[in-house]
All heavy atoms as a GROMACS GRO file, in nm:
protein
  541
    1CYS      N    1  -0.332   0.219   1.243
    1CYS     CA    2  -0.360   0.361   1.230
    1CYS      C    3  -0.234   0.444   1.254
    1CYS      O    4  -0.220   0.550   1.195
    1CYS     CB    5  -0.466   0.401   1.331
    1CYS     SG    6  -0.628   0.332   1.292
    2VAL      N    7  -0.146   0.395   1.339
    2VAL     CA    8  -0.027   0.472   1.371
    2VAL      C    9   0.078   0.459   1.261
    2VAL      O   10   0.144   0.555   1.226
    2VAL     CB   11   0.031   0.427   1.506
    2VAL    CG1   12   0.158   0.500   1.538
    2VAL    CG2   13  -0.071   0.448   1.616
    3LEU      N   14   0.090   0.342   1.204
    3LEU     CA   15   0.190   0.318   1.099
    3LEU      C   16   0.123   0.267   0.972
    3LEU      O   17   0.129   0.148   0.940
    3LEU     CB   18   0.292   0.215   1.148
    3LEU     CG   19   0.373   0.254   1.272
    3LEU    CD1   20   0.454   0.136   1.320
    3LEU    CD2   21   0.463   0.371   1.241
    4PRO      N   22   0.058   0.354   0.895
    4PRO     CA   23  -0.014   0.308   0.776
    4PRO      C   24   0.079   0.250   0.669
    4PRO      O   25   0.036   0.166   0.590
    4PRO     CB   26  -0.084   0.434   0.725
    4PRO     CG   27  -0.012   0.547   0.785
    4PRO     CD   28   0.047   0.497   0.914
    5PHE      N   29   0.202   0.293   0.668
    5PHE     CA   30   0.298   0.239   0.571
    5PHE      C   31   0.318   0.090   0.593
    5PHE      O   32   0.321   0.011   0.498
    5PHE     CB   33   0.431   0.314   0.583
    5PHE     CG   34   0.534   0.271   0.484
    5PHE    CD1   35   0.526   0.312   0.354
    5PHE    CD2   36   0.639   0.190   0.522
    5PHE    CE1   37   0.622   0.273   0.260
    5PHE    CE2   38   0.735   0.151   0.431
    5PHE     CZ   39   0.726   0.193   0.300
    6VAL      N   40   0.329   0.048   0.719
    6VAL     CA   41   0.348  -0.094   0.752
    6VAL      C   42   0.225  -0.174   0.713
    6VAL      O   43   0.235  -0.284   0.657
    6VAL     CB   44   0.379  -0.110   0.903
    6VAL    CG1   45   0.386  -0.257   0.940
    6VAL    CG2   46   0.509  -0.040   0.937
    7GLY      N   47   0.105  -0.119   0.738
    7GLY     CA   48  -0.018  -0.188   0.700
    7GLY      C   49  -0.029  -0.206   0.550
    7GLY      O   50  -0.077  -0.310   0.503
    8ALA      N   51   0.015  -0.108   0.474
    8ALA     CA   52   0.012  -0.118   0.329
    8ALA      C   53   0.106  -0.228   0.280
    8ALA      O   54   0.069  -0.307   0.192
    8ALA     CB   55   0.051   0.015   0.266
    9ILE      N   56   0.223  -0.236   0.338
    9ILE     CA   57   0.319  -0.342   0.300
    9ILE      C   58   0.263  -0.479   0.333
    9ILE      O   59   0.272  -0.572   0.253
    9ILE     CB   60   0.455  -0.318   0.369
    9ILE    CG1   61   0.516  -0.185   0.327
    9ILE    CG2   62   0.551  -0.433   0.344
    9ILE    CD1   63   0.550  -0.176   0.181
   10VAL      N   64   0.203  -0.492   0.450
   10VAL     CA   65   0.143  -0.621   0.491
   10VAL      C   66   0.030  -0.659   0.396
   10VAL      O   67   0.018  -0.775   0.356
   10VAL     CB   68   0.096  -0.614   0.637
   10VAL    CG1   69   0.013  -0.735   0.674
   10VAL    CG2   70   0.215  -0.600   0.730
   11ALA      N   71  -0.055  -0.564   0.359
   11ALA     CA   72  -0.166  -0.592   0.267
   11ALA      C   73  -0.114  -0.638   0.131
   11ALA      O   74  -0.169  -0.732   0.072
   11ALA     CB   75  -0.253  -0.468   0.251
   12ILE      N   76  -0.009  -0.576   0.083
   12ILE     CA   77   0.047  -0.614  -0.047
   12ILE      C   78   0.107  -0.755  -0.041
   12ILE      O   79   0.082  -0.838  -0.129
   12ILE     CB   80   0.152  -0.510  -0.092
   12ILE    CG1   81   0.083  -0.378  -0.123
   12ILE    CG2   82   0.231  -0.560  -0.211
   12ILE    CD1   83   0.178  -0.262  -0.140
   13ILE      N   84   0.182  -0.782   0.063
   13ILE     CA   85   0.244  -0.915   0.076
   13ILE      C   86   0.138  -1.023   0.090
   13ILE      O   87   0.142  -1.126   0.022
   13ILE     CB   88   0.342  -0.916   0.195
   13ILE    CG1   89   0.463  -0.830   0.163
   13ILE    CG2   90   0.385  -1.058   0.228
   13ILE    CD1   91   0.555  -0.807   0.281
   14CYS      N   92   0.041  -1.000   0.178
   14CYS     CA   93  -0.064  -1.101   0.198
   14CYS      C   94  -0.149  -1.119   0.073
   14CYS      O   95  -0.190  -1.231   0.042
   14CYS     CB   96  -0.152  -1.061   0.316
   14CYS     SG   97  -0.071  -1.078   0.474
   15GLY      N   98  -0.176  -1.012   0.000
   15GLY     CA   99  -0.253  -1.023  -0.124
   15GLY      C  100  -0.181  -1.106  -0.228
   15GLY      O  101  -0.241  -1.191  -0.295
   16HIS      N  102  -0.051  -1.085  -0.244
   16HIS     CA  103   0.027  -1.164  -0.340
   16HIS      C  104   0.035  -1.310  -0.296
   16HIS      O  105   0.023  -1.401  -0.380
   16HIS     CB  106   0.167  -1.106  -0.358
   16HIS     CG  107   0.170  -0.986  -0.448
   16HIS    ND1  108   0.142  -0.993  -0.582
   16HIS    CD2  109   0.197  -0.856  -0.422
   16HIS    CE1  110   0.153  -0.874  -0.636
   16HIS    NE2  111   0.185  -0.788  -0.540
   17LEU      N  112   0.054  -1.334  -0.166
   17LEU     CA  113   0.058  -1.472  -0.118
   17LEU      C  114  -0.075  -1.543  -0.138
   17LEU      O  115  -0.079  -1.660  -0.178
   17LEU     CB  116   0.097  -1.475   0.030
   17LEU     CG  117   0.242  -1.438   0.062
   17LEU    CD1  118   0.262  -1.431   0.213
   17LEU    CD2  119   0.337  -1.539   0.000
   18ALA      N  120  -0.185  -1.474  -0.112
   18ALA     CA  121  -0.317  -1.534  -0.129
   18ALA      C  122  -0.346  -1.566  -0.275
   18ALA      O  123  -0.395  -1.674  -0.307
   18ALA     CB  124  -0.424  -1.440  -0.074
   19ARG      N  125  -0.314  -1.473  -0.363
   19ARG     CA  126  -0.338  -1.500  -0.506
   19ARG      C  127  -0.251  -1.615  -0.556
   19ARG      O  128  -0.297  -1.697  -0.636
   19ARG     CB  129  -0.309  -1.375  -0.588
   19ARG     CG  130  -0.415  -1.269  -0.562
   19ARG     CD  131  -0.428  -1.170  -0.671
   19ARG     NE  132  -0.492  -1.233  -0.787
   19ARG     CZ  133  -0.474  -1.189  -0.911
   19ARG    NH1  134  -0.394  -1.090  -0.935
   19ARG    NH2  135  -0.536  -1.248  -1.011
   20SER      N  136  -0.128  -1.624  -0.508
   20SER     CA  137  -0.041  -1.736  -0.547
   20SER      C  138  -0.097  -1.868  -0.497
   20SER      O  139  -0.098  -1.967  -0.571
   20SER     CB  140   0.099  -1.712  -0.491
   20SER     OG  141   0.181  -1.823  -0.515
   21GLU      N  142  -0.145  -1.869  -0.374
   21GLU     CA  143  -0.201  -1.992  -0.318
   21GLU      C  144  -0.328  -2.034  -0.393
   21GLU      O  145  -0.350  -2.152  -0.418
   21GLU     CB  146  -0.233  -1.972  -0.170
   21GLU     CG  147  -0.278  -2.096  -0.099
   21GLU     CD  148  -0.299  -2.073   0.049
   21GLU    OE1  149  -0.220  -1.997   0.110
   21GLU    OE2  150  -0.395  -2.130   0.103
   22ILE      N  151  -0.412  -1.938  -0.430
   22ILE     CA  152  -0.534  -1.968  -0.503
   22ILE      C  153  -0.502  -2.022  -0.642
   22ILE      O  154  -0.562  -2.120  -0.688
   22ILE     CB  155  -0.623  -1.842  -0.512
   22ILE    CG1  156  -0.679  -1.809  -0.374
   22ILE    CG2  157  -0.737  -1.862  -0.613
   22ILE    CD1  158  -0.745  -1.674  -0.364
   23ARG      N  159  -0.405  -1.962  -0.710
   23ARG     CA  160  -0.367  -2.010  -0.844
   23ARG      C  161  -0.306  -2.148  -0.840
   23ARG      O  162  -0.324  -2.228  -0.932
   23ARG     CB  163  -0.269  -1.913  -0.908
   23ARG     CG  164  -0.335  -1.797  -0.979
   23ARG     CD  165  -0.230  -1.720  -1.050
   23ARG     NE  166  -0.137  -1.672  -0.948
   23ARG     CZ  167  -0.092  -1.550  -0.938
   23ARG    NH1  168  -0.124  -1.462  -1.028
   23ARG    NH2  169  -0.012  -1.513  -0.841
   24ASN      N  170  -0.229  -2.179  -0.734
   24ASN     CA  171  -0.159  -2.307  -0.726
   24ASN      C  172  -0.245  -2.419  -0.668
   24ASN      O  173  -0.199  -2.533  -0.662
   24ASN     CB  174  -0.032  -2.293  -0.643
   24ASN     CG  175   0.071  -2.207  -0.713
   24ASN    OD1  176   0.072  -2.195  -0.835
   24ASN    ND2  177   0.157  -2.143  -0.636
   25SER      N  178  -0.368  -2.391  -0.626
   25SER     CA  179  -0.452  -2.496  -0.571
   25SER      C  180  -0.501  -2.586  -0.684
   25SER      O  181  -0.513  -2.546  -0.799
   25SER     CB  182  -0.571  -2.436  -0.495
   25SER     OG  183  -0.654  -2.364  -0.583
   26SER      N  184  -0.530  -2.710  -0.650
   26SER     CA  185  -0.573  -2.806  -0.751
   26SER      C  186  -0.714  -2.772  -0.801
   26SER      O  187  -0.794  -2.715  -0.726
   26SER     CB  188  -0.571  -2.947  -0.693
   26SER     OG  189  -0.662  -2.957  -0.586
   27PRO      N  190  -0.745  -2.807  -0.926
   27PRO     CA  191  -0.876  -2.771  -0.983
   27PRO      C  192  -0.994  -2.835  -0.909
   27PRO      O  193  -1.102  -2.777  -0.904
   27PRO     CB  194  -0.868  -2.823  -1.127
   27PRO     CG  195  -0.724  -2.836  -1.156
   27PRO     CD  196  -0.657  -2.866  -1.026
   28ASP      N  197  -0.975  -2.954  -0.852
   28ASP     CA  198  -1.086  -3.018  -0.782
   28ASP      C  199  -1.111  -2.955  -0.644
   28ASP      O  200  -1.218  -2.972  -0.587
   28ASP     CB  201  -1.064  -3.169  -0.768
   28ASP     CG  202  -0.934  -3.202  -0.697
   28ASP    OD1  203  -0.843  -3.117  -0.695
   28ASP    OD2  204  -0.923  -3.314  -0.643
   29GLN      N  205  -1.014  -2.887  -0.590
   29GLN     CA  206  -1.030  -2.818  -0.462
   29GLN      C  207  -1.003  -2.669  -0.480
   29GLN      O  208  -0.927  -2.608  -0.405
   29GLN     CB  209  -0.935  -2.876  -0.357
   29GLN     CG  210  -0.965  -3.018  -0.320
   29GLN     CD  211  -0.868  -3.070  -0.214
   29GLN    OE1  212  -0.762  -3.011  -0.192
   29GLN    NE2  213  -0.905  -3.179  -0.151
   30ARG      N  214  -1.067  -2.611  -0.579
   30ARG     CA  215  -1.044  -2.470  -0.611
   30ARG      C  216  -1.086  -2.382  -0.494
   30ARG      O  217  -1.194  -2.395  -0.442
   30ARG     CB  218  -1.124  -2.433  -0.736
   30ARG     CG  219  -1.109  -2.289  -0.781
   30ARG     CD  220  -0.968  -2.246  -0.812
   30ARG     NE  221  -0.916  -2.310  -0.932
   30ARG     CZ  222  -0.793  -2.294  -0.973
   30ARG    NH1  223  -0.709  -2.221  -0.907
   30ARG    NH2  224  -0.752  -2.354  -1.081
   31GLN      N  225  -0.997  -2.295  -0.455
   31GLN     CA  226  -1.024  -2.204  -0.344
   31GLN      C  227  -1.085  -2.075  -0.397
   31GLN      O  228  -1.056  -2.032  -0.508
   31GLN     CB  229  -0.895  -2.172  -0.268
   31GLN     CG  230  -0.834  -2.290  -0.201
   31GLN     CD  231  -0.704  -2.253  -0.129
   31GLN    OE1  232  -0.657  -2.142  -0.140
   31GLN    NE2  233  -0.650  -2.348  -0.057
   32GLU      N  234  -1.170  -2.017  -0.316
   32GLU     CA  235  -1.230  -1.890  -0.352
   32GLU      C  236  -1.159  -1.778  -0.277
   32GLU      O  237  -1.081  -1.804  -0.187
   32GLU     CB  238  -1.379  -1.890  -0.318
   32GLU     CG  239  -1.457  -1.991  -0.398
   32GLU     CD  240  -1.605  -1.987  -0.368
   32GLU    OE1  241  -1.650  -1.888  -0.308
   32GLU    OE2  242  -1.672  -2.082  -0.405
   33GLY      N  243  -1.186  -1.657  -0.314
   33GLY     CA  244  -1.126  -1.545  -0.244
   33GLY      C  245  -1.032  -1.463  -0.328
   33GLY      O  246  -0.964  -1.374  -0.277
   34ASP      N  247  -1.028  -1.490  -0.459
   34ASP     CA  248  -0.939  -1.413  -0.545
   34ASP      C  249  -0.979  -1.266  -0.547
   34ASP      O  250  -0.893  -1.178  -0.550
   34ASP     CB  251  -0.939  -1.470  -0.686
   34ASP     CG  252  -0.832  -1.409  -0.773
   34ASP    OD1  253  -0.714  -1.411  -0.732
   34ASP    OD2  254  -0.866  -1.356  -0.881
   35GLY      N  255  -1.109  -1.239  -0.543
   35GLY     CA  256  -1.156  -1.101  -0.542
   35GLY      C  257  -1.112  -1.027  -0.417
   35GLY      O  258  -1.074  -0.910  -0.423
   36MET      N  259  -1.116  -1.096  -0.303
   36MET     CA  260  -1.072  -1.034  -0.179
   36MET      C  261  -0.921  -1.009  -0.182
   36MET      O  262  -0.873  -0.906  -0.131
   36MET     CB  263  -1.107  -1.123  -0.060
   36MET     CG  264  -1.255  -1.135  -0.035
   36MET     SD  265  -1.326  -0.980   0.017
   36MET     CE  266  -1.277  -0.981   0.186
   37ALA      N  267  -0.846  -1.100  -0.242
   37ALA     CA  268  -0.701  -1.083  -0.252
   37ALA      C  269  -0.669  -0.963  -0.342
   37ALA      O  270  -0.580  -0.883  -0.310
   37ALA     CB  271  -0.636  -1.210  -0.307
   38VAL      N  272  -0.742  -0.950  -0.451
   38VAL     CA  273  -0.721  -0.836  -0.541
   38VAL      C  274  -0.758  -0.706  -0.470
   38VAL      O  275  -0.688  -0.605  -0.483
   38VAL     CB  276  -0.801  -0.853  -0.672
   38VAL    CG1  277  -0.799  -0.725  -0.755
   38VAL    CG2  278  -0.746  -0.970  -0.752
   39ALA      N  279  -0.867  -0.708  -0.393
   39ALA     CA  280  -0.906  -0.588  -0.318
   39ALA      C  281  -0.798  -0.549  -0.218
   39ALA      O  282  -0.767  -0.431  -0.202
   39ALA     CB  283  -1.038  -0.612  -0.246
   40GLY      N  284  -0.739  -0.647  -0.151
   40GLY     CA  285  -0.630  -0.620  -0.058
   40GLY      C  286  -0.509  -0.561  -0.129
   40GLY      O  287  -0.445  -0.468  -0.078
   41LEU      N  288  -0.479  -0.614  -0.246
   41LEU     CA  289  -0.367  -0.561  -0.324
   41LEU      C  290  -0.392  -0.416  -0.366
   41LEU      O  291  -0.305  -0.330  -0.351
   41LEU     CB  292  -0.344  -0.646  -0.448
   41LEU     CG  293  -0.270  -0.777  -0.426
   41LEU    CD1  294  -0.276  -0.862  -0.552
   41LEU    CD2  295  -0.126  -0.749  -0.388
   42VAL      N  296  -0.510  -0.391  -0.419
   42VAL     CA  297  -0.542  -0.256  -0.465
   42VAL      C  298  -0.537  -0.157  -0.349
   42VAL      O  299  -0.475  -0.050  -0.359
   42VAL     CB  300  -0.680  -0.254  -0.534
   42VAL    CG1  301  -0.727  -0.111  -0.558
   42VAL    CG2  302  -0.676  -0.331  -0.664
   43LEU      N  303  -0.601  -0.192  -0.238
   43LEU     CA  304  -0.601  -0.102  -0.122
   43LEU      C  305  -0.461  -0.083  -0.065
   43LEU      O  306  -0.426   0.027  -0.022
   43LEU     CB  307  -0.696  -0.154  -0.015
   43LEU     CG  308  -0.845  -0.149  -0.051
   43LEU    CD1  309  -0.927  -0.217   0.056
   43LEU    CD2  310  -0.889  -0.007  -0.072
   44GLY      N  311  -0.380  -0.189  -0.066
   44GLY     CA  312  -0.243  -0.177  -0.018
   44GLY      C  313  -0.160  -0.084  -0.105
   44GLY      O  314  -0.087   0.001  -0.054
   45TYR      N  315  -0.173  -0.099  -0.237
   45TYR     CA  316  -0.097  -0.012  -0.327
   45TYR      C  317  -0.146   0.132  -0.320
   45TYR      O  318  -0.066   0.226  -0.327
   45TYR     CB  319  -0.103  -0.065  -0.471
   45TYR     CG  320  -0.008  -0.178  -0.497
   45TYR    CD1  321  -0.053  -0.303  -0.538
   45TYR    CD2  322   0.130  -0.162  -0.480
   45TYR    CE1  323   0.034  -0.407  -0.562
   45TYR    CE2  324   0.217  -0.266  -0.504
   45TYR     CZ  325   0.169  -0.389  -0.546
   45TYR     OH  326   0.256  -0.491  -0.569
   46VAL      N  327  -0.277   0.152  -0.306
   46VAL     CA  328  -0.330   0.288  -0.294
   46VAL      C  329  -0.280   0.353  -0.165
   46VAL      O  330  -0.238   0.469  -0.164
   46VAL     CB  331  -0.484   0.287  -0.300
   46VAL    CG1  332  -0.543   0.420  -0.258
   46VAL    CG2  333  -0.531   0.252  -0.440
   47GLN      N  334  -0.283   0.277  -0.056
   47GLN     CA  335  -0.234   0.331   0.072
   47GLN      C  336  -0.085   0.363   0.064
   47GLN      O  337  -0.040   0.464   0.116
   47GLN     CB  338  -0.261   0.231   0.185
   47GLN     CG  339  -0.214   0.278   0.320
   47GLN     CD  340  -0.293   0.395   0.372
   47GLN    OE1  341  -0.410   0.410   0.340
   47GLN    NE2  342  -0.231   0.478   0.451
   48LEU      N  343  -0.009   0.277  -0.001
   48LEU     CA  344   0.134   0.301  -0.018
   48LEU      C  345   0.158   0.428  -0.100
   48LEU      O  346   0.245   0.509  -0.067
   48LEU     CB  347   0.199   0.180  -0.085
   48LEU     CG  348   0.350   0.180  -0.096
   48LEU    CD1  349   0.414   0.179   0.042
   48LEU    CD2  350   0.395   0.060  -0.176
   49ALA      N  351   0.079   0.447  -0.206
   49ALA     CA  352   0.093   0.567  -0.288
   49ALA      C  353   0.059   0.692  -0.206
   49ALA      O  354   0.129   0.794  -0.217
   49ALA     CB  355   0.003   0.557  -0.410
   50PHE      N  356  -0.047   0.686  -0.124
   50PHE     CA  357  -0.082   0.801  -0.041
   50PHE      C  358   0.028   0.830   0.062
   50PHE      O  359   0.057   0.947   0.089
   50PHE     CB  360  -0.215   0.778   0.030
   50PHE     CG  361  -0.335   0.806  -0.056
   50PHE    CD1  362  -0.447   0.726  -0.046
   50PHE    CD2  363  -0.337   0.911  -0.146
   50PHE    CE1  364  -0.558   0.751  -0.124
   50PHE    CE2  365  -0.447   0.936  -0.224
   50PHE     CZ  366  -0.559   0.856  -0.214
   51CYS      N  367   0.087   0.726   0.119
   51CYS     CA  368   0.195   0.747   0.216
   51CYS      C  369   0.314   0.815   0.150
   51CYS      O  370   0.372   0.908   0.205
   51CYS     CB  371   0.237   0.615   0.278
   51CYS     SG  372   0.122   0.547   0.396
   52LEU      N  373   0.352   0.767   0.032
   52LEU     CA  374   0.465   0.827  -0.038
   52LEU      C  375   0.434   0.971  -0.081
   52LEU      O  376   0.521   1.059  -0.071
   52LEU     CB  377   0.503   0.742  -0.159
   52LEU     CG  378   0.558   0.604  -0.125
   52LEU    CD1  379   0.585   0.524  -0.253
   52LEU    CD2  380   0.684   0.614  -0.042
   53LEU      N  381   0.311   0.996  -0.124
   53LEU     CA  382   0.272   1.132  -0.160
   53LEU      C  383   0.276   1.224  -0.038
   53LEU      O  384   0.322   1.338  -0.047
   53LEU     CB  385   0.133   1.132  -0.222
   53LEU     CG  386   0.078   1.268  -0.264
   53LEU    CD1  387   0.161   1.323  -0.380
   53LEU    CD2  388  -0.067   1.255  -0.303
   54ALA      N  389   0.230   1.176   0.076
   54ALA     CA  390   0.233   1.255   0.199
   54ALA      C  391   0.377   1.287   0.239
   54ALA      O  392   0.406   1.399   0.284
   54ALA     CB  393   0.162   1.181   0.311
   55ILE      N  394   0.467   1.193   0.222
   55ILE     CA  395   0.608   1.217   0.255
   55ILE      C  396   0.667   1.322   0.162
   55ILE      O  397   0.737   1.413   0.207
   55ILE     CB  398   0.688   1.085   0.248
   55ILE    CG1  399   0.647   0.994   0.364
   55ILE    CG2  400   0.838   1.111   0.250
   55ILE    CD1  401   0.702   0.854   0.355
   56VAL      N  402   0.636   1.313   0.034
   56VAL     CA  403   0.686   1.411  -0.063
   56VAL      C  404   0.633   1.550  -0.030
   56VAL      O  405   0.708   1.649  -0.032
   56VAL     CB  406   0.650   1.369  -0.207
   56VAL    CG1  407   0.674   1.482  -0.305
   56VAL    CG2  408   0.728   1.246  -0.247
   57VAL      N  409   0.504   1.560   0.002
   57VAL     CA  410   0.446   1.690   0.036
   57VAL      C  411   0.507   1.743   0.165
   57VAL      O  412   0.541   1.863   0.174
   57VAL     CB  413   0.292   1.678   0.049
   57VAL    CG1  414   0.232   1.802   0.113
   57VAL    CG2  415   0.230   1.652  -0.088
   58LEU      N  416   0.525   1.658   0.264
   58LEU     CA  417   0.583   1.701   0.390
   58LEU      C  418   0.726   1.753   0.371
   58LEU      O  419   0.762   1.858   0.423
   58LEU     CB  420   0.582   1.586   0.491
   58LEU     CG  421   0.640   1.618   0.629
   58LEU    CD1  422   0.549   1.718   0.700
   58LEU    CD2  423   0.652   1.491   0.710
   59VAL      N  424   0.806   1.680   0.295
   59VAL     CA  425   0.943   1.723   0.268
   59VAL      C  426   0.942   1.853   0.189
   59VAL      O  427   1.021   1.944   0.217
   59VAL     CB  428   1.022   1.612   0.194
   59VAL    CG1  429   1.153   1.665   0.140
   59VAL    CG2  430   1.045   1.494   0.286
   60GLY      N  431   0.852   1.864   0.092
   60GLY     CA  432   0.843   1.987   0.014
   60GLY      C  433   0.806   2.106   0.099
   60GLY      O  434   0.862   2.215   0.084
   61VAL      N  435   0.712   2.087   0.190
   61VAL     CA  436   0.671   2.197   0.277
   61VAL      C  437   0.783   2.234   0.373
   61VAL      O  438   0.810   2.352   0.396
   61VAL     CB  439   0.542   2.160   0.354
   61VAL    CG1  440   0.516   2.257   0.467
   61VAL    CG2  441   0.424   2.157   0.259
   62LEU      N  442   0.850   2.134   0.428
   62LEU     CA  443   0.956   2.163   0.524
   62LEU      C  444   1.075   2.234   0.460
   62LEU      O  445   1.129   2.329   0.517
   62LEU     CB  446   1.004   2.035   0.591
   62LEU     CG  447   0.908   1.974   0.693
   62LEU    CD1  448   0.963   1.843   0.745
   62LEU    CD2  449   0.881   2.068   0.807
   63PHE      N  450   1.116   2.190   0.342
   63PHE     CA  451   1.234   2.249   0.280
   63PHE      C  452   1.204   2.371   0.195
   63PHE      O  453   1.276   2.470   0.200
   63PHE     CB  454   1.308   2.145   0.196
   63PHE     CG  455   1.382   2.044   0.279
   63PHE    CD1  456   1.346   1.910   0.276
   63PHE    CD2  457   1.485   2.083   0.361
   63PHE    CE1  458   1.414   1.818   0.353
   63PHE    CE2  459   1.553   1.991   0.439
   63PHE     CZ  460   1.516   1.858   0.434
   64PHE      N  461   1.097   2.366   0.119
   64PHE     CA  462   1.068   2.476   0.028
   64PHE      C  463   0.969   2.575   0.087
   64PHE      O  464   0.967   2.691   0.050
   64PHE     CB  465   1.015   2.422  -0.105
   64PHE     CG  466   1.113   2.332  -0.174
   64PHE    CD1  467   1.085   2.198  -0.194
   64PHE    CD2  468   1.235   2.381  -0.218
   64PHE    CE1  469   1.176   2.114  -0.257
   64PHE    CE2  470   1.326   2.299  -0.281
   64PHE     CZ  471   1.296   2.165  -0.300
   65GLY      N  472   0.887   2.532   0.179
   65GLY     CA  473   0.790   2.621   0.241
   65GLY      C  474   0.856   2.728   0.325
   65GLY      O  475   0.817   2.845   0.322
   66PHE      N  476   0.957   2.689   0.402
   66PHE     CA  477   1.028   2.787   0.483
   66PHE      C  478   1.100   2.889   0.395
   66PHE      O  479   1.108   3.006   0.427
   66PHE     CB  480   1.128   2.719   0.576
   66PHE     CG  481   1.062   2.637   0.683
   66PHE    CD1  482   1.110   2.512   0.715
   66PHE    CD2  483   0.952   2.685   0.754
   66PHE    CE1  484   1.050   2.436   0.815
   66PHE    CE2  485   0.893   2.611   0.852
   66PHE     CZ  486   0.941   2.486   0.884
   67ALA      N  487   1.153   2.846   0.282
   67ALA     CA  488   1.222   2.938   0.192
   67ALA      C  489   1.124   3.039   0.129
   67ALA      O  490   1.159   3.154   0.108
   67ALA     CB  491   1.294   2.859   0.082
   68LEU      N  492   1.002   2.994   0.103
   68LEU     CA  493   0.903   3.084   0.044
   68LEU      C  494   0.859   3.192   0.144
   68LEU      O  495   0.826   3.302   0.104
   68LEU     CB  496   0.781   3.004  -0.003
   68LEU     CG  497   0.803   2.913  -0.124
   68LEU    CD1  498   0.677   2.833  -0.154
   68LEU    CD2  499   0.843   2.994  -0.246
   69TRP      N  500   0.857   3.157   0.272
   69TRP     CA  501   0.815   3.252   0.373
   69TRP      C  502   0.930   3.340   0.424
   69TRP      O  503   0.912   3.425   0.507
   69TRP     CB  504   0.753   3.181   0.492
   69TRP     CG  505   0.619   3.123   0.460
   69TRP    CD1  506   0.521   3.181   0.387
   69TRP    CD2  507   0.569   2.996   0.499
   69TRP    NE1  508   0.412   3.098   0.380
   69TRP    CE2  509   0.440   2.984   0.448
   69TRP    CE3  510   0.622   2.891   0.574
   69TRP    CZ2  511   0.362   2.870   0.468
   69TRP    CZ3  512   0.545   2.779   0.594
   69TRP    CH2  513   0.416   2.769   0.541
   70GLY      N  514   1.051   3.317   0.375
   70GLY     CA  515   1.164   3.398   0.414
   70GLY      C  516   1.231   3.352   0.542
   70GLY      O  517   1.314   3.423   0.598
   71TRP      N  518   1.197   3.232   0.592
   71TRP     CA  519   1.262   3.181   0.713
   71TRP      C  520   1.390   3.109   0.673
   71TRP      O  521   1.396   3.034   0.578
   71TRP     CB  522   1.172   3.084   0.786
   71TRP     CG  523   1.048   3.146   0.840
   71TRP    CD1  524   1.021   3.277   0.852
   71TRP    CD2  525   0.934   3.076   0.889
   71TRP    NE1  526   0.897   3.297   0.905
   71TRP    CE2  527   0.841   3.176   0.930
   71TRP    CE3  528   0.899   2.943   0.903
   71TRP    CZ2  529   0.718   3.144   0.983
   71TRP    CZ3  530   0.778   2.911   0.957
   71TRP    CH2  531   0.688   3.010   0.997
   72HIS      N  532   1.494   3.131   0.748
   72HIS     CA  533   1.623   3.068   0.715
   72HIS      C  534   1.670   2.985   0.830
   72HIS      O  535   1.678   3.013   0.937
   72HIS     CB  536   1.727   3.172   0.680
   72HIS     CG  537   1.689   3.252   0.560
   72HIS    ND1  538   1.696   3.202   0.433
   72HIS    CD2  539   1.638   3.378   0.547
   72HIS    CE1  540   1.656   3.294   0.348
   72HIS    NE2  541   1.620   3.402   0.416
   0.00000   0.00000   0.00000
């Protein structure tokens, strides 16, 4: 909760590792969980996009917001 950017990176890495492991498993011992791995990837990328958007908005407000209000 404190560092959502780190959680997003972890979700993306773990999702890619899980999908790679599922694809590389032998056909007679096929592993399940590809849907969960895809869900982790999607949620990780969405969280990462929200974090980057929040940073852009914050920087925009800090630099351009003060100029709009006449603060120098």
